[in-house]
N, C-alpha and C positions, 0 to 999 in steps of 0.2 A: 440723136435723141436720148440714147442710153448713157451718154458720157456723164460721169460723176467724179468729183474729187473728194475723197474722204480724208479725214485727219486722224493722226495718231499722236500720242504723247511720247515722251522719251523712253517709256517702257515698251513701246510698240502696241499699246492698247488704243482702240478706237475712241475718239472723243467728238464732241460737237463743237465746231468753231464758233457757233452762236452762244452757247451756254458755258462751255468748259474752259475757254481761253479767258484769263482774267482781263478785266477792262484796263487795269493799270499794269504797266511794265515796271514802273518806278514812280517816285514822287513827281507829279506833273508830267509824266510820260505815259502815253496810252499805247496799247497794242492796236494794230490794224491788220485785218485780214484782207490781203489783196485779191480782189475778184477779177479785175480787168487791168492787164498791163497797159501802160501808155501806148498809144498809136494803134491799138487793136480795136476791132469792131464787134466781136461776139459779145452779146449782152449776158455775161456770166454773173450769177448771184448766189448767195447763200440760200439754199432751199429751205425756207422757214417752216414749211408744212411737211417736209419729209423727215423721218426719224434720223437723228444724228446730223441733220442739216448739212449735207454735202453741198459743194458748189456745183451748180448745173447751169445749162444755158436756158434762158427764158424762152418760152414757146408761146406764140400767139396764133390762134386758129390752126393749130397743128404744124406750124412752121417755126423753125429755129429763128430766133430774133437777132438781128444785127443792127447796130446803129449806122445810119447813113454817114457818108463823108459830107458834112455841111461845109461848103466852101468858106474859108480856105483851110479847114482843119482836116486832119486824117485821124479818124477814129476818136477815141477818148484822148484828151489833151493833158492828162495827168495819170498817175497810177490811181485807180479807183477801187474803193473797197468799203469796208464797214468796221466800226468799233464793236468788238464783242461785248456781250452782256449789256446791250442797250436795246431799247425798243420804243418806237414812236407809236404810242397807244392810239388806235383808231377811235377809242371811246372818250378820248380827252381832247377838248377844244382848246387849242393853244392860244394863250393870252396875247401873244405877239402877232399871230397870223390870222386868228379868227377861224382857223380850219383845224379839223382833227388830223391825227397822225396817219402815216401811210402804211402802218402795220409791219414795218421792217426795222432792222437795226439802223442806227444813224450812219449816214454816208460820209465818206472821207475822200477828198481830192488831195493826193500827196504830190508835192510840187518839186521834189528833189531831182537830181540829174540822172539817177540810175533808172533804167526800165526794169521794174520788178517782175517776178514770175507769178503766174496765177497760183493762188494758194499759199504764197509766201506770207509769213507773219513778220511784220516789221514794227519797230518802236518809233512812235511819232511824237513830235512836239506840235501842239495845237497853236495856230496863229490867228484864226478868225473863223467866221461862219457867215453863210448866205442863207436867207430864208426864202426858199422856193415854194411856190404853190403849184402842185402838179395835179391837174384835173380835180381841183377842189380839195386836195389833201396837202397837209404840211409835210414838206420833204427837205429837212435841213441838210445843208452841204458844208461840212467842216473843211477848212483849209489847213493843211498840216505839212510838216516836212520830216522826213526820215532823220532820226537823231544821228545816224551813221553817215549822213551826207557830208561830203567835205566842207560844205558851206553852212552847215546847220547852225554853227555858233553865231553866224551873222543874222539869223532870222529869229526874232523874239516877239514879233507881233505883225499885224496885218500891214502896218505902214512900211515895214521892211520889205514886204513883197512888192508893194507899190514902187519902192525906191530901187530895189535890186533886180526886179523882173518887170520892167515897165510894159504895160499892155496885157500882162497875163491875167489880171483880175477882170479886166474889161472883156477879154476873150472868154473867160470862164462864164460870165453872165451871158454873153452872146451865144455861146455853145449851148448852155442850158435853156436859154430862151427858144432856140430854133431847132434843137436836135430831133424833135418829133414831127416837125413840119413836113419833111419828105414822106412820112407815113400817113399824111392826111389829117394830122392832129393840129389843134390850134397852138399858138405860141404859149409857153409857160409864163406864169406871172410871178412876181416877187413882192414880199413885204419890204418895208423900210426903203421904198423907192430903189430897190435892187442894190442897196449899199451894204457893204460887208460890215458886220459887227465885230468888235474886238475880241481878243483872246479870253478875257474874263467872262464876257457874255457867252462866248462859245463853250467855255468850260462849264458854266452854269446849265446851259442847255443839255450838254452831254450828261451831267450829273442827274438831271431830271429824267432823262431817258433811261439811265441806269436804275433809277428808282422804279420806273414803270416795268422795266425788265424783271426786277426782283419780285414785284407783285405778280407778274405773269408766271414766273417759274416756281413761285411758292403757292400758286393757285388762288391768290386773292383776287385775281382778275381772270375771267374766262377768255382764253386765247382764241376761241372759235376756230379750231383747225390748225393752229400753230403747234408744231411738235416741240414739246419742252423736255424730251428725253435727254438726260445728261448723266455724267458719271462722277461729278465732283461737287455739286451744290448740295451740301449736307442737309439744309432745311427744306429741300424740294421733294414733294411727293413723287416727282417724275424721275428721281435718281435711280439708275440701274447699275448692275455690276458689269465688269468688263466682258464677261461671257455673253451676257444678253446683248451688249453692244456689238460684239463680234457676230453673233447670230443674225442680227439685223443686216449687217453688211454682207455676210455670206448668202 
């Protein structure tokens, strides 16, 4: 229950993976914070309400949360994580889904061959997106590939995933539909008839969540309990110095 993964920059100073890691690694390349390595079950996530937003394991009713192995899958079937400096605003009703945001950074499923490490920061190329409705909330799932993957050059859109990894997208929908059922929850629903939207659509959604994040971190929107403490966002009233960040962790 006490386990946390904190992040430091190249100078060894503590930072927030939610607010201080840039959304873009390069033109058309996004940063991704890996929360859950592929094939693992512990539901790890950026703690949005804790100062400096370390990665911690989700807790339900006092118990650490693990996702069940939903046959025939073992744990998460991709490297799972989030794009920093994005936020799905729970006060915004999404025009595509008709539901408000889930109050978290936007989720990413990275489909490359390497099993990443928890807390690793990788650079990803966005390929498409799935619109999931999770208990009445909009919960976008971005499909992406690590730019350092040996096959990354062959993946430039969602149709390349269909062609080169047959069955993977169908398995992704199946997994997200059913993964909460063993916990007694209903199946998740999807917009667009559970069809993946293309790269351009995905990029537009990510950009809009980046705009909501900026409004959050500059206090134009009340985050209602989200910790916006950061060390790099110059226009943010929540910006603190490295000593204050270290004091939080200590």
